[in-house]
A tleap script that builds the chain and sets N, CA, C and O, in Angstrom:
source leaprc.protein.ff14SB
mol = sequence {
  NMET ARG LYS HIE ASN LEU TYR ARG ARG LEU
  PHE ALA LEU VAL VAL PRO ILE ALA LEU GLN
  ASN LEU LEU SER ALA ILE VAL ASN ALA SER
  ASP ALA ILE MET LEU GLY GLY VAL ASN GLN
  ILE LEU LEU SER ALA VAL SER LEU ALA THR
  GLN VAL THR PHE VAL TYR PHE LEU PHE ILE
  SER ALA ILE THR ILE GLY LEU THR THR LEU
  ALA SER GLN TYR TRP GLY LYS LYS ASP PHE
  VAL SER VAL GLU LYS ILE LEU GLY ILE ALA
  LEU ARG TYR SER VAL ILE ILE SER VAL VAL
  PHE SER PHE LEU THR GLY PHE ALA PRO ALA
  VAL LEU MET LYS MET PHE THR ALA ASP SER
  VAL MET ILE LYS GLU GLY SER VAL TYR LEU
  ARG ILE ILE SER PRO THR TYR LEU CPHE
}
set mol.1.N position { 30.752 19.425 -9.025 }
set mol.1.CA position { 29.621 19.325 -9.931 }
set mol.1.C position { 28.945 17.961 -9.842 }
set mol.1.O position { 27.722 17.867 -9.956 }
set mol.2.N position { 29.720 16.916 -9.642 }
set mol.2.CA position { 29.137 15.583 -9.554 }
set mol.2.C position { 28.241 15.460 -8.332 }
set mol.2.O position { 27.194 14.816 -8.383 }
set mol.3.N position { 28.658 16.085 -7.226 }
set mol.3.CA position { 27.866 16.021 -5.999 }
set mol.3.C position { 26.506 16.687 -6.212 }
set mol.3.O position { 25.485 16.189 -5.737 }
set mol.4.N position { 26.497 17.808 -6.922 }
set mol.4.CA position { 25.243 18.509 -7.212 }
set mol.4.C position { 24.315 17.622 -8.045 }
set mol.4.O position { 23.113 17.567 -7.783 }
set mol.5.N position { 24.859 16.936 -9.033 }
set mol.5.CA position { 24.080 16.042 -9.881 }
set mol.5.C position { 23.501 14.885 -9.064 }
set mol.5.O position { 22.354 14.490 -9.273 }
set mol.6.N position { 24.286 14.348 -8.144 }
set mol.6.CA position { 23.820 13.266 -7.284 }
set mol.6.C position { 22.654 13.724 -6.413 }
set mol.6.O position { 21.652 13.020 -6.289 }
set mol.7.N position { 22.786 14.899 -5.815 }
set mol.7.CA position { 21.714 15.411 -4.960 }
set mol.7.C position { 20.440 15.675 -5.761 }
set mol.7.O position { 19.335 15.439 -5.272 }
set mol.8.N position { 20.595 16.161 -6.981 }
set mol.8.CA position { 19.425 16.420 -7.813 }
set mol.8.C position { 18.708 15.111 -8.167 }
set mol.8.O position { 17.480 15.045 -8.134 }
set mol.9.N position { 19.474 14.080 -8.502 }
set mol.9.CA position { 18.876 12.780 -8.816 }
set mol.9.C position { 18.241 12.157 -7.579 }
set mol.9.O position { 17.154 11.584 -7.648 }
set mol.10.N position { 18.933 12.275 -6.444 }
set mol.10.CA position { 18.403 11.738 -5.198 }
set mol.10.C position { 17.103 12.442 -4.812 }
set mol.10.O position { 16.153 11.796 -4.371 }
set mol.11.N position { 17.061 13.734 -4.973 }
set mol.11.CA position { 15.867 14.514 -4.667 }
set mol.11.C position { 14.702 14.080 -5.558 }
set mol.11.O position { 13.560 14.016 -5.105 }
set mol.12.N position { 14.996 13.781 -6.828 }
set mol.12.CA position { 13.951 13.326 -7.749 }
set mol.12.C position { 13.373 11.983 -7.311 }
set mol.12.O position { 12.212 11.693 -7.599 }
set mol.13.N position { 14.151 11.170 -6.631 }
set mol.13.CA position { 13.659 9.893 -6.123 }
set mol.13.C position { 12.928 10.032 -4.791 }
set mol.13.O position { 11.938 9.345 -4.539 }
set mol.14.N position { 13.418 10.915 -3.957 }
set mol.14.CA position { 12.882 11.045 -2.599 }
set mol.14.C position { 11.533 11.765 -2.571 }
set mol.14.O position { 10.667 11.402 -1.775 }
set mol.15.N position { 11.341 12.751 -3.400 }
set mol.15.CA position { 10.112 13.549 -3.370 }
set mol.15.C position { 8.856 12.700 -3.605 }
set mol.15.O position { 7.910 12.823 -2.827 }
set mol.16.N position { 8.797 11.850 -4.633 }
set mol.16.CA position { 7.585 11.035 -4.806 }
set mol.16.C position { 7.332 10.078 -3.631 }
set mol.16.O position { 6.184 9.860 -3.243 }
set mol.17.N position { 8.384 9.521 -3.080 }
set mol.17.CA position { 8.227 8.618 -1.934 }
set mol.17.C position { 7.689 9.389 -0.728 }
set mol.17.O position { 6.787 8.920 -0.035 }
set mol.18.N position { 8.237 10.547 -0.490 }
set mol.18.CA position { 7.779 11.371 0.629 }
set mol.18.C position { 6.327 11.802 0.436 }
set mol.18.O position { 5.549 11.792 1.390 }
set mol.19.N position { 5.957 12.178 -0.779 }
set mol.19.CA position { 4.573 12.580 -1.050 }
set mol.19.C position { 3.603 11.414 -0.861 }
set mol.19.O position { 2.500 11.600 -0.348 }
set mol.20.N position { 4.012 10.217 -1.275 }
set mol.20.CA position { 3.161 9.050 -1.077 }
set mol.20.C position { 2.929 8.797 0.408 }
set mol.20.O position { 1.800 8.540 0.824 }
set mol.21.N position { 3.983 8.868 1.206 }
set mol.21.CA position { 3.841 8.669 2.645 }
set mol.21.C position { 3.018 9.777 3.288 }
set mol.21.O position { 2.243 9.523 4.210 }
set mol.22.N position { 3.183 11.006 2.805 }
set mol.22.CA position { 2.401 12.124 3.333 }
set mol.22.C position { 0.916 11.933 3.036 }
set mol.22.O position { 0.077 12.144 3.912 }
set mol.23.N position { 0.585 11.533 1.806 }
set mol.23.CA position { -0.812 11.303 1.450 }
set mol.23.C position { -1.421 10.176 2.270 }
set mol.23.O position { -2.570 10.265 2.702 }
set mol.24.N position { -0.660 9.129 2.480 }
set mol.24.CA position { -1.147 8.018 3.296 }
set mol.24.C position { -1.427 8.473 4.730 }
set mol.24.O position { -2.444 8.102 5.316 }
set mol.25.N position { -0.532 9.267 5.284 }
set mol.25.CA position { -0.723 9.778 6.648 }
set mol.25.C position { -1.927 10.712 6.724 }
set mol.25.O position { -2.679 10.681 7.698 }
set mol.26.N position { -2.109 11.541 5.701 }
set mol.26.CA position { -3.244 12.471 5.687 }
set mol.26.C position { -4.568 11.715 5.624 }
set mol.26.O position { -5.522 12.070 6.316 }
set mol.27.N position { -4.627 10.672 4.794 }
set mol.27.CA position { -5.856 9.878 4.688 }
set mol.27.C position { -6.169 9.211 6.025 }
set mol.27.O position { -7.312 9.242 6.482 }
set mol.28.N position { -5.166 8.611 6.650 }
set mol.28.CA position { -5.383 7.960 7.947 }
set mol.28.C position { -5.793 8.961 9.022 }
set mol.28.O position { -6.669 8.676 9.838 }
set mol.29.N position { -5.163 10.125 9.021 }
set mol.29.CA position { -5.503 11.151 10.004 }
set mol.29.C position { -6.913 11.687 9.774 }
set mol.29.O position { -7.653 11.920 10.730 }
set mol.30.N position { -7.284 11.883 8.512 }
set mol.30.CA position { -8.637 12.395 8.237 }
set mol.30.C position { -9.696 11.365 8.626 }
set mol.30.O position { -10.765 11.732 9.115 }
set mol.31.N position { -9.406 10.070 8.411 }
set mol.31.CA position { -10.331 9.030 8.873 }
set mol.31.C position { -10.512 9.100 10.379 }
set mol.31.O position { -11.634 9.029 10.881 }
set mol.32.N position { -9.424 9.238 11.086 }
set mol.32.CA position { -9.487 9.290 12.549 }
set mol.32.C position { -10.246 10.526 13.030 }
set mol.32.O position { -11.035 10.445 13.972 }
set mol.33.N position { -10.013 11.646 12.398 }
set mol.33.CA position { -10.697 12.888 12.800 }
set mol.33.C position { -12.194 12.796 12.532 }
set mol.33.O position { -13.003 13.135 13.395 }
set mol.34.N position { -12.563 12.339 11.342 }
set mol.34.CA position { -13.983 12.259 10.986 }
set mol.34.C position { -14.721 11.237 11.856 }
set mol.34.O position { -15.817 11.510 12.345 }
set mol.35.N position { -14.122 10.072 12.044 }
set mol.35.CA position { -14.806 9.015 12.785 }
set mol.35.C position { -14.751 9.208 14.291 }
set mol.35.O position { -15.631 8.737 15.012 }
set mol.36.N position { -13.728 9.893 14.767 }
set mol.36.CA position { -13.619 10.151 16.199 }
set mol.36.C position { -14.774 10.994 16.711 }
set mol.36.O position { -15.205 10.855 17.856 }
set mol.37.N position { -15.262 11.864 15.852 }
set mol.37.CA position { -16.395 12.695 16.233 }
set mol.37.C position { -17.724 11.985 16.124 }
set mol.37.O position { -18.713 12.444 16.695 }
set mol.38.N position { -17.775 10.888 15.414 }
set mol.38.CA position { -19.031 10.171 15.207 }
set mol.38.C position { -19.253 9.132 16.296 }
set mol.38.O position { -20.240 9.175 17.029 }
set mol.39.N position { -18.307 8.193 16.384 }
set mol.39.CA position { -18.530 7.050 17.259 }
set mol.39.C position { -17.198 6.367 17.538 }
set mol.39.O position { -16.398 6.162 16.626 }
set mol.40.N position { -16.965 6.020 18.778 }
set mol.40.CA position { -15.716 5.364 19.158 }
set mol.40.C position { -15.609 3.960 18.554 }
set mol.40.O position { -14.510 3.518 18.215 }
set mol.41.N position { -16.720 3.266 18.417 }
set mol.41.CA position { -16.704 1.917 17.836 }
set mol.41.C position { -16.308 1.986 16.366 }
set mol.41.O position { -15.534 1.155 15.890 }
set mol.42.N position { -16.839 2.978 15.643 }
set mol.42.CA position { -16.467 3.149 14.235 }
set mol.42.C position { -14.978 3.444 14.093 }
set mol.42.O position { -14.310 2.921 13.201 }
set mol.43.N position { -14.477 4.279 14.975 }
set mol.43.CA position { -13.058 4.607 14.930 }
set mol.43.C position { -12.211 3.356 15.148 }
set mol.43.O position { -11.224 3.147 14.443 }
set mol.44.N position { -12.581 2.539 16.099 }
set mol.44.CA position { -11.848 1.300 16.370 }
set mol.44.C position { -11.959 0.322 15.209 }
set mol.44.O position { -10.977 -0.328 14.851 }
set mol.45.N position { -13.128 0.212 14.627 }
set mol.45.CA position { -13.334 -0.708 13.503 }
set mol.45.C position { -12.501 -0.289 12.294 }
set mol.45.O position { -11.891 -1.132 11.635 }
set mol.46.N position { -12.476 0.989 12.007 }
set mol.46.CA position { -11.691 1.481 10.879 }
set mol.46.C position { -10.203 1.305 11.158 }
set mol.46.O position { -9.431 0.970 10.260 }
set mol.47.N position { -9.815 1.529 12.386 }
set mol.47.CA position { -8.415 1.314 12.759 }
set mol.47.C position { -8.002 -0.131 12.500 }
set mol.47.O position { -6.914 -0.385 11.983 }
set mol.48.N position { -8.864 -1.074 12.857 }
set mol.48.CA position { -8.577 -2.484 12.570 }
set mol.48.C position { -8.586 -2.756 11.068 }
set mol.48.O position { -7.755 -3.514 10.568 }
set mol.49.N position { -9.503 -2.151 10.363 }
set mol.49.CA position { -9.599 -2.370 8.915 }
set mol.49.C position { -8.361 -1.851 8.193 }
set mol.49.O position { -7.961 -2.414 7.173 }
set mol.50.N position { -7.757 -0.801 8.700 }
set mol.50.CA position { -6.552 -0.275 8.052 }
set mol.50.C position { -5.368 -1.235 8.196 }
set mol.50.O position { -4.356 -1.070 7.515 }
set mol.51.N position { -5.483 -2.215 9.055 }
set mol.51.CA position { -4.436 -3.233 9.148 }
set mol.51.C position { -4.359 -4.034 7.845 }
set mol.51.O position { -3.289 -4.517 7.475 }
set mol.52.N position { -5.471 -4.171 7.162 }
set mol.52.CA position { -5.482 -4.839 5.857 }
set mol.52.C position { -4.626 -4.040 4.876 }
set mol.52.O position { -3.849 -4.612 4.112 }
set mol.53.N position { -4.773 -2.727 4.902 }
set mol.53.CA position { -3.966 -1.866 4.042 }
set mol.53.C position { -2.495 -1.975 4.398 }
set mol.53.O position { -1.637 -1.977 3.515 }
set mol.54.N position { -2.203 -2.065 5.682 }
set mol.54.CA position { -0.819 -2.229 6.121 }
set mol.54.C position { -0.226 -3.520 5.550 }
set mol.54.O position { 0.908 -3.518 5.070 }
set mol.55.N position { -0.969 -4.603 5.596 }
set mol.55.CA position { -0.502 -5.879 5.049 }
set mol.55.C position { -0.302 -5.748 3.537 }
set mol.55.O position { 0.668 -6.273 2.989 }
set mol.56.N position { -1.210 -5.056 2.872 }
set mol.56.CA position { -1.072 -4.806 1.436 }
set mol.56.C position { 0.232 -4.079 1.145 }
set mol.56.O position { 0.974 -4.468 0.242 }
set mol.57.N position { 0.516 -3.019 1.909 }
set mol.57.CA position { 1.754 -2.266 1.702 }
set mol.57.C position { 2.985 -3.132 1.982 }
set mol.57.O position { 4.024 -2.946 1.348 }
set mol.58.N position { 2.883 -4.065 2.914 }
set mol.58.CA position { 3.998 -4.986 3.150 }
set mol.58.C position { 4.291 -5.832 1.919 }
set mol.58.O position { 5.450 -5.999 1.538 }
set mol.59.N position { 3.254 -6.361 1.302 }
set mol.59.CA position { 3.433 -7.153 0.084 }
set mol.59.C position { 4.052 -6.318 -1.034 }
set mol.59.O position { 5.020 -6.731 -1.672 }
set mol.60.N position { 3.480 -5.141 -1.258 }
set mol.60.CA position { 3.971 -4.282 -2.336 }
set mol.60.C position { 5.411 -3.845 -2.072 }
set mol.60.O position { 6.231 -3.820 -2.990 }
set mol.61.N position { 5.716 -3.504 -0.835 }
set mol.61.CA position { 7.078 -3.093 -0.493 }
set mol.61.C position { 8.066 -4.226 -0.691 }
set mol.61.O position { 9.166 -4.010 -1.202 }
set mol.62.N position { 7.687 -5.424 -0.296 }
set mol.62.CA position { 8.576 -6.575 -0.463 }
set mol.62.C position { 8.896 -6.802 -1.937 }
set mol.62.O position { 10.045 -7.058 -2.295 }
set mol.63.N position { 7.890 -6.709 -2.780 }
set mol.63.CA position { 8.111 -6.904 -4.213 }
set mol.63.C position { 8.997 -5.804 -4.781 }
set mol.63.O position { 9.977 -6.086 -5.469 }
set mol.64.N position { 8.662 -4.577 -4.500 }
set mol.64.CA position { 9.403 -3.467 -5.103 }
set mol.64.C position { 10.835 -3.391 -4.581 }
set mol.64.O position { 11.761 -3.155 -5.357 }
set mol.65.N position { 11.027 -3.585 -3.299 }
set mol.65.CA position { 12.383 -3.513 -2.753 }
set mol.65.C position { 13.232 -4.668 -3.272 }
set mol.65.O position { 14.367 -4.468 -3.703 }
set mol.66.N position { 12.677 -5.874 -3.227 }
set mol.66.CA position { 13.435 -7.031 -3.685 }
set mol.66.C position { 13.806 -6.972 -5.149 }
set mol.66.O position { 14.960 -7.191 -5.515 }
set mol.67.N position { 12.824 -6.677 -5.987 }
set mol.67.CA position { 13.097 -6.690 -7.420 }
set mol.67.C position { 13.883 -5.471 -7.891 }
set mol.67.O position { 14.631 -5.577 -8.863 }
set mol.68.N position { 13.743 -4.326 -7.242 }
set mol.68.CA position { 14.572 -3.181 -7.641 }
set mol.68.C position { 16.020 -3.379 -7.195 }
set mol.68.O position { 16.941 -2.893 -7.851 }
set mol.69.N position { 16.226 -4.083 -6.095 }
set mol.69.CA position { 17.593 -4.418 -5.689 }
set mol.69.C position { 18.227 -5.337 -6.730 }
set mol.69.O position { 19.381 -5.146 -7.115 }
set mol.70.N position { 17.482 -6.316 -7.176 }
set mol.70.CA position { 17.964 -7.212 -8.224 }
set mol.70.C position { 18.204 -6.442 -9.523 }
set mol.70.O position { 19.216 -6.649 -10.193 }
set mol.71.N position { 17.285 -5.567 -9.872 }
set mol.71.CA position { 17.430 -4.781 -11.099 }
set mol.71.C position { 18.657 -3.871 -11.034 }
set mol.71.O position { 19.325 -3.658 -12.046 }
set mol.72.N position { 18.953 -3.340 -9.861 }
set mol.72.CA position { 20.115 -2.456 -9.750 }
set mol.72.C position { 21.420 -3.202 -10.008 }
set mol.72.O position { 22.384 -2.611 -10.495 }
set mol.73.N position { 21.459 -4.487 -9.689 }
set mol.73.CA position { 22.652 -5.274 -9.990 }
set mol.73.C position { 22.843 -5.404 -11.502 }
set mol.73.O position { 23.962 -5.289 -12.002 }
set mol.74.N position { 21.759 -5.642 -12.219 }
set mol.74.CA position { 21.854 -5.717 -13.670 }
set mol.74.C position { 22.133 -4.356 -14.290 }
set mol.74.O position { 22.799 -4.254 -15.320 }
set mol.75.N position { 21.615 -3.316 -13.651 }
set mol.75.CA position { 21.889 -1.958 -14.136 }
set mol.75.C position { 23.384 -1.672 -14.043 }
set mol.75.O position { 23.970 -1.078 -14.948 }
set mol.76.N position { 23.991 -2.099 -12.946 }
set mol.76.CA position { 25.434 -1.917 -12.788 }
set mol.76.C position { 26.226 -2.664 -13.836 }
set mol.76.O position { 27.310 -2.223 -14.218 }
set mol.77.N position { 25.710 -3.787 -14.313 }
set mol.77.CA position { 26.369 -4.564 -15.374 }
set mol.77.C position { 26.032 -4.033 -16.769 }
set mol.77.O position { 26.516 -4.551 -17.775 }
set mol.78.N position { 25.197 -2.997 -16.811 }
set mol.78.CA position { 24.718 -2.400 -18.064 }
set mol.78.C position { 23.876 -3.383 -18.880 }
set mol.78.O position { 23.841 -3.308 -20.108 }
set mol.79.N position { 23.199 -4.302 -18.193 }
set mol.79.CA position { 22.309 -5.266 -18.850 }
set mol.79.C position { 20.881 -4.728 -18.743 }
set mol.79.O position { 20.102 -5.160 -17.892 }
set mol.80.N position { 20.557 -3.785 -19.616 }
set mol.80.CA position { 19.287 -3.077 -19.530 }
set mol.80.C position { 18.095 -3.939 -19.946 }
set mol.80.O position { 16.969 -3.682 -19.520 }
set mol.81.N position { 18.328 -4.942 -20.760 }
set mol.81.CA position { 17.251 -5.854 -21.154 }
set mol.81.C position { 16.746 -6.621 -19.934 }
set mol.81.O position { 15.539 -6.776 -19.751 }
set mol.82.N position { 17.672 -7.100 -19.099 }
set mol.82.CA position { 17.285 -7.807 -17.872 }
set mol.82.C position { 16.585 -6.873 -16.890 }
set mol.82.O position { 15.662 -7.287 -16.189 }
set mol.83.N position { 17.019 -5.621 -16.837 }
set mol.83.CA position { 16.372 -4.637 -15.960 }
set mol.83.C position { 14.918 -4.459 -16.372 }
set mol.83.O position { 14.029 -4.433 -15.522 }
set mol.84.N position { 14.675 -4.337 -17.659 }
set mol.84.CA position { 13.297 -4.190 -18.140 }
set mol.84.C position { 12.456 -5.416 -17.812 }
set mol.84.O position { 11.291 -5.285 -17.437 }
set mol.85.N position { 13.030 -6.596 -17.949 }
set mol.85.CA position { 12.300 -7.822 -17.625 }
set mol.85.C position { 11.959 -7.874 -16.139 }
set mol.85.O position { 10.842 -8.236 -15.769 }
set mol.86.N position { 12.917 -7.514 -15.291 }
set mol.86.CA position { 12.697 -7.550 -13.841 }
set mol.86.C position { 11.634 -6.535 -13.439 }
set mol.86.O position { 10.762 -6.844 -12.627 }
set mol.87.N position { 11.696 -5.343 -13.992 }
set mol.87.CA position { 10.689 -4.333 -13.670 }
set mol.87.C position { 9.311 -4.739 -14.193 }
set mol.87.O position { 8.295 -4.411 -13.580 }
set mol.88.N position { 9.271 -5.448 -15.318 }
set mol.88.CA position { 8.011 -5.988 -15.815 }
set mol.88.C position { 7.431 -7.027 -14.865 }
set mol.88.O position { 6.223 -7.066 -14.631 }
set mol.89.N position { 8.303 -7.865 -14.325 }
set mol.89.CA position { 7.873 -8.864 -13.332 }
set mol.89.C position { 7.324 -8.164 -12.097 }
set mol.89.O position { 6.283 -8.552 -11.566 }
set mol.90.N position { 8.027 -7.128 -11.640 }
set mol.90.CA position { 7.573 -6.380 -10.457 }
set mol.90.C position { 6.203 -5.762 -10.703 }
set mol.90.O position { 5.329 -5.822 -9.838 }
set mol.91.N position { 6.014 -5.176 -11.864 }
set mol.91.CA position { 4.725 -4.567 -12.193 }
set mol.91.C position { 3.626 -5.618 -12.258 }
set mol.91.O position { 2.524 -5.403 -11.753 }
set mol.92.N position { 3.925 -6.749 -12.877 }
set mol.92.CA position { 2.934 -7.821 -12.999 }
set mol.92.C position { 2.488 -8.310 -11.619 }
set mol.92.O position { 1.289 -8.408 -11.357 }
set mol.93.N position { 3.436 -8.615 -10.741 }
set mol.93.CA position { 3.082 -9.106 -9.410 }
set mol.93.C position { 2.380 -8.039 -8.573 }
set mol.93.O position { 1.491 -8.357 -7.784 }
set mol.94.N position { 2.771 -6.784 -8.739 }
set mol.94.CA position { 2.108 -5.696 -8.010 }
set mol.94.C position { 0.652 -5.566 -8.441 }
set mol.94.O position { -0.232 -5.360 -7.609 }
set mol.95.N position { 0.404 -5.687 -9.743 }
set mol.95.CA position { -0.970 -5.606 -10.238 }
set mol.95.C position { -1.788 -6.786 -9.733 }
set mol.95.O position { -2.938 -6.616 -9.331 }
set mol.96.N position { -1.207 -7.977 -9.751 }
set mol.96.CA position { -1.924 -9.158 -9.265 }
set mol.96.C position { -2.294 -8.988 -7.792 }
set mol.96.O position { -3.429 -9.264 -7.405 }
set mol.97.N position { -1.359 -8.544 -6.978 }
set mol.97.CA position { -1.631 -8.354 -5.550 }
set mol.97.C position { -2.692 -7.268 -5.350 }
set mol.97.O position { -3.571 -7.408 -4.500 }
set mol.98.N position { -2.611 -6.199 -6.126 }
set mol.98.CA position { -3.602 -5.125 -6.017 }
set mol.98.C position { -4.999 -5.616 -6.366 }
set mol.98.O position { -5.967 -5.275 -5.685 }
set mol.99.N position { -5.109 -6.409 -7.417 }
set mol.99.CA position { -6.409 -6.942 -7.821 }
set mol.99.C position { -6.954 -7.886 -6.747 }
set mol.99.O position { -8.142 -7.843 -6.428 }
set mol.100.N position { -6.091 -8.735 -6.192 }
set mol.100.CA position { -6.526 -9.665 -5.146 }
set mol.100.C position { -7.034 -8.903 -3.923 }
set mol.100.O position { -8.099 -9.218 -3.392 }
set mol.101.N position { -6.276 -7.900 -3.476 }
set mol.101.CA position { -6.714 -7.126 -2.308 }
set mol.101.C position { -7.991 -6.346 -2.605 }
set mol.101.O position { -8.877 -6.262 -1.755 }
set mol.102.N position { -8.091 -5.777 -3.799 }
set mol.102.CA position { -9.302 -5.049 -4.152 }
set mol.102.C position { -10.507 -5.981 -4.177 }
set mol.102.O position { -11.582 -5.627 -3.692 }
set mol.103.N position { -10.329 -7.164 -4.739 }
set mol.103.CA position { -11.413 -8.137 -4.794 }
set mol.103.C position { -11.820 -8.586 -3.390 }
set mol.103.O position { -13.007 -8.610 -3.065 }
set mol.104.N position { -10.845 -8.939 -2.565 }
set mol.104.CA position { -11.163 -9.422 -1.211 }
set mol.104.C position { -11.823 -8.355 -0.354 }
set mol.104.O position { -12.771 -8.642 0.377 }
set mol.105.N position { -11.325 -7.124 -0.439 }
set mol.105.CA position { -11.938 -6.064 0.374 }
set mol.105.C position { -13.309 -5.680 -0.151 }
set mol.105.O position { -14.156 -5.218 0.614 }
set mol.106.N position { -13.540 -5.862 -1.437 }
set mol.106.CA position { -14.839 -5.527 -2.009 }
set mol.106.C position { -15.889 -6.604 -1.811 }
set mol.106.O position { -17.064 -6.299 -1.607 }
set mol.107.N position { -15.471 -7.869 -1.871 }
set mol.107.CA position { -16.448 -8.958 -1.855 }
set mol.107.C position { -16.385 -9.866 -0.630 }
set mol.107.O position { -17.334 -10.605 -0.366 }
set mol.108.N position { -15.292 -9.825 0.117 }
set mol.108.CA position { -15.175 -10.675 1.320 }
set mol.108.C position { -14.471 -9.932 2.458 }
set mol.108.O position { -13.524 -10.451 3.050 }
set mol.109.N position { -14.935 -8.715 2.762 }
set mol.109.CA position { -14.237 -7.954 3.805 }
set mol.109.C position { -14.352 -8.574 5.192 }
set mol.109.O position { -13.446 -8.425 6.012 }
set mol.110.N position { -15.448 -9.265 5.463 }
set mol.110.CA position { -15.623 -9.874 6.791 }
set mol.110.C position { -14.571 -10.948 7.042 }
set mol.110.O position { -14.104 -11.111 8.170 }
set mol.111.N position { -14.203 -11.669 6.012 }
set mol.111.CA position { -13.162 -12.696 6.154 }
set mol.111.C position { -11.846 -12.040 6.565 }
set mol.111.O position { -11.132 -12.553 7.427 }
set mol.112.N position { -11.533 -10.909 5.946 }
set mol.112.CA position { -10.304 -10.193 6.299 }
set mol.112.C position { -10.374 -9.631 7.715 }
set mol.112.O position { -9.398 -9.684 8.463 }
set mol.113.N position { -11.531 -9.096 8.071 }
set mol.113.CA position { -11.681 -8.518 9.407 }
set mol.113.C position { -11.560 -9.585 10.497 }
set mol.113.O position { -11.054 -9.312 11.585 }
set mol.114.N position { -12.024 -10.796 10.202 }
set mol.114.CA position { -11.941 -11.879 11.190 }
set mol.114.C position { -10.510 -12.262 11.520 }
set mol.114.O position { -10.260 -12.896 12.544 }
set mol.115.N position { -9.573 -11.887 10.669 }
set mol.115.CA position { -8.164 -12.148 10.951 }
set mol.115.C position { -7.644 -11.273 12.088 }
set mol.115.O position { -6.655 -11.608 12.740 }
set mol.116.N position { -8.321 -10.152 12.318 }
set mol.116.CA position { -7.841 -9.187 13.307 }
set mol.116.C position { -8.704 -9.101 14.559 }
set mol.116.O position { -8.244 -8.610 15.590 }
set mol.117.N position { -9.958 -9.576 14.487 }
set mol.117.CA position { -10.837 -9.495 15.648 }
set mol.117.C position { -11.947 -10.543 15.540 }
set mol.117.O position { -12.292 -11.013 14.455 }
set mol.118.N position { -12.487 -10.885 16.703 }
set mol.118.CA position { -13.637 -11.796 16.747 }
set mol.118.C position { -14.915 -11.035 17.086 }
set mol.118.O position { -16.001 -11.615 17.077 }
set mol.119.N position { -14.796 -9.752 17.382 }
set mol.119.CA position { -15.936 -8.917 17.752 }
set mol.119.C position { -16.822 -8.670 16.529 }
set mol.119.O position { -16.377 -8.076 15.547 }
set mol.120.N position { -18.079 -9.127 16.589 }
set mol.120.CA position { -18.978 -9.045 15.429 }
set mol.120.C position { -19.300 -7.600 15.033 }
set mol.120.O position { -19.472 -7.314 13.848 }
set mol.121.N position { -19.382 -6.696 15.995 }
set mol.121.CA position { -19.675 -5.297 15.680 }
set mol.121.C position { -18.498 -4.680 14.920 }
set mol.121.O position { -18.689 -3.950 13.947 }
set mol.122.N position { -17.293 -4.981 15.373 }
set mol.122.CA position { -16.096 -4.460 14.704 }
set mol.122.C position { -15.978 -5.037 13.294 }
set mol.122.O position { -15.601 -4.332 12.358 }
set mol.123.N position { -16.299 -6.310 13.150 }
set mol.123.CA position { -16.240 -6.947 11.830 }
set mol.123.C position { -17.238 -6.289 10.885 }
set mol.123.O position { -16.914 -5.996 9.734 }
set mol.124.N position { -18.452 -6.058 11.377 }
set mol.124.CA position { -19.498 -5.453 10.544 }
set mol.124.C position { -19.112 -4.040 10.107 }
set mol.124.O position { -19.192 -3.711 8.923 }
set mol.125.N position { -18.697 -3.212 11.056 }
set mol.125.CA position { -18.365 -1.819 10.734 }
set mol.125.C position { -17.090 -1.723 9.901 }
set mol.125.O position { -17.011 -0.912 8.978 }
set mol.126.N position { -16.094 -2.543 10.220 }
set mol.126.CA position { -14.863 -2.548 9.439 }
set mol.126.C position { -15.091 -3.024 8.015 }
set mol.126.O position { -14.438 -2.554 7.083 }
set mol.127.N position { -16.017 -3.955 7.851 }
set mol.127.CA position { -16.336 -4.458 6.511 }
set mol.127.C position { -16.935 -3.370 5.629 }
set mol.127.O position { -16.651 -3.303 4.433 }
set mol.128.N position { -17.755 -2.527 6.220 }
set mol.128.CA position { -18.331 -1.408 5.459 }
set mol.128.C position { -17.216 -0.505 4.944 }
set mol.128.O position { -17.219 -0.108 3.779 }
set mol.129.N position { -16.270 -0.187 5.810 }
set mol.129.CA position { -15.136 0.663 5.433 }
set mol.129.C position { -14.303 -0.003 4.331 }
set mol.129.O position { -13.934 0.648 3.354 }
set mol.130.N position { -14.009 -1.291 4.488 }
set mol.130.CA position { -13.202 -1.996 3.490 }
set mol.130.C position { -13.884 -2.033 2.125 }
set mol.130.O position { -13.220 -1.926 1.094 }
set mol.131.N position { -15.201 -2.183 2.118 }
set mol.131.CA position { -15.932 -2.173 0.841 }
set mol.131.C position { -15.798 -0.813 0.152 }
set mol.131.O position { -15.656 -0.734 -1.068 }
set mol.132.N position { -15.844 0.243 0.947 }
set mol.132.CA position { -15.752 1.594 0.381 }
set mol.132.C position { -14.377 1.839 -0.227 }
set mol.132.O position { -14.266 2.423 -1.304 }
set mol.133.N position { -13.335 1.395 0.457 }
set mol.133.CA position { -11.979 1.694 -0.031 }
set mol.133.C position { -11.439 0.627 -0.996 }
set mol.133.O position { -10.315 0.759 -1.480 }
set mol.134.N position { -12.202 -0.403 -1.277 }
set mol.134.CA position { -11.696 -1.505 -2.114 }
set mol.134.C position { -11.142 -1.050 -3.480 }
set mol.134.O position { -10.132 -1.600 -3.918 }
set mol.135.N position { -11.743 -0.093 -4.158 }
set mol.135.CA position { -11.165 0.300 -5.460 }
set mol.135.C position { -9.789 0.984 -5.338 }
set mol.135.O position { -9.024 1.004 -6.302 }
set mol.136.N position { -9.481 1.529 -4.189 }
set mol.136.CA position { -8.221 2.258 -4.041 }
set mol.136.C position { -7.000 1.354 -4.153 }
set mol.136.O position { -5.912 1.835 -4.467 }
set mol.137.N position { -7.152 0.075 -3.907 }
set mol.137.CA position { -6.015 -0.838 -4.029 }
set mol.137.C position { -5.558 -0.958 -5.482 }
set mol.137.O position { -4.405 -1.301 -5.740 }
set mol.138.N position { -6.428 -0.688 -6.403 }
set mol.138.CA position { -6.064 -0.766 -7.811 }
set mol.138.C position { -5.190 0.406 -8.241 }
set mol.138.O position { -4.469 0.318 -9.236 }
set mol.139.N position { -5.256 1.498 -7.492 }
set mol.139.CA position { -4.456 2.654 -7.848 }
set mol.139.C position { -3.093 2.590 -7.225 }
set mol.139.O position { -2.281 3.493 -7.422 }
savepdb mol mol.pdb
quit
């Protein structure tokens, strides 16, 4: 019976993570399909622009993995007050990073694009894409 309970709890954790990764893959694939039919330069520019999103996910993953690992240690000690504080810290830093990325992609996308390429056409087209997706970092 304990094994069944473990699998049920594990499944409850795995499903949202899998759905998030599936949605991310679907969005990237739909971008590639739509832009591939329009223009090869647009496809390349958007591909470079998605590197900004990749860096964003690196920041968010680092925060969530690090702080949930720390929180799990306190959970094992049954110190639930510390767990709540740690999760609050994780949420606070995640929101700050999301706001920063949303602001930069909305108001200074060319600066971000210049980190990945020096090609002015790619910077221009990638900046348009980053401006469009800038609100999504808040979600």
